[in-house]
C-alpha positions in Angstrom: 94.6 90.8 132.5 93.2 93.9 134.2 90.0 95.0 132.4 90.8 98.7 132.9 94.3 98.2 131.4 92.8 96.2 128.5 90.2 98.9 127.7 92.8 101.7 128.0 95.1 99.8 125.6 92.4 99.2 123.0 91.3 102.9 123.0 94.9 104.1 123.0 95.8 102.0 120.0 92.6 102.9 118.2 93.3 106.6 118.7 96.8 106.3 117.4 95.7 104.2 114.4 92.9 106.6 113.4 95.1 109.7 113.7 97.9 108.2 111.6 95.4 107.0 109.0 94.2 110.6 108.6 97.9 111.7 108.4 97.6 114.4 111.0 99.7 115.3 114.0 98.6 115.4 117.6 98.7 119.1 117.5 96.4 119.2 114.4 94.0 116.8 116.1 93.9 118.9 119.2 93.0 122.0 117.2 90.3 120.1 115.3 88.6 118.8 118.5 89.3 122.0 120.5 91.6 120.3 123.0 95.3 120.6 123.9 98.2 118.7 122.3 99.3 117.4 125.7 95.8 116.0 126.3 95.9 114.1 122.9 99.3 112.8 123.8 98.0 111.7 127.2 95.2 109.7 125.5 97.7 108.1 123.1 100.0 107.1 125.9 97.2 105.6 127.9 97.6 108.0 130.8 94.1 109.2 130.5 91.0 108.5 128.4 88.8 110.9 126.4 85.4 111.7 127.9 82.4 110.0 126.3 81.5 113.3 124.6 85.1 113.6 123.2 85.2 110.0 122.1 82.0 110.6 120.2 83.4 113.7 118.6 86.5 111.7 117.6 84.4 108.9 116.2 82.5 111.4 114.1 85.7 113.0 112.8 87.2 109.6 111.9 83.8 108.3 110.6 84.0 105.3 112.9 81.5 103.8 115.3 81.8 104.2 119.1 82.3 100.5 119.3 85.2 100.7 116.9 86.7 103.5 118.9 86.6 101.3 122.0 88.4 98.5 120.2 85.7 96.5 118.5 87.3 95.9 115.1 84.1 94.1 113.8 82.1 97.3 114.0 84.1 99.8 111.9 82.7 102.6 109.6 79.6 104.6 110.2 77.1 103.9 107.5 
């Protein structure tokens, strides 16, 4: 499997899962992280990836580690 595709898929699935766990829409998330709804949709469709800075902001909002946000299910909640 292509590594880039695998990483994109893991991040995409994590972003969708975390947003749904919070019970918020893409529009609400975009407002919370000062982004656009179309950008959030693009991340969740695997068309683009959030920057490292944005991924960190998302991890803080969701109270998850950066490793978790990148697909490492063994490293979950921030302590």
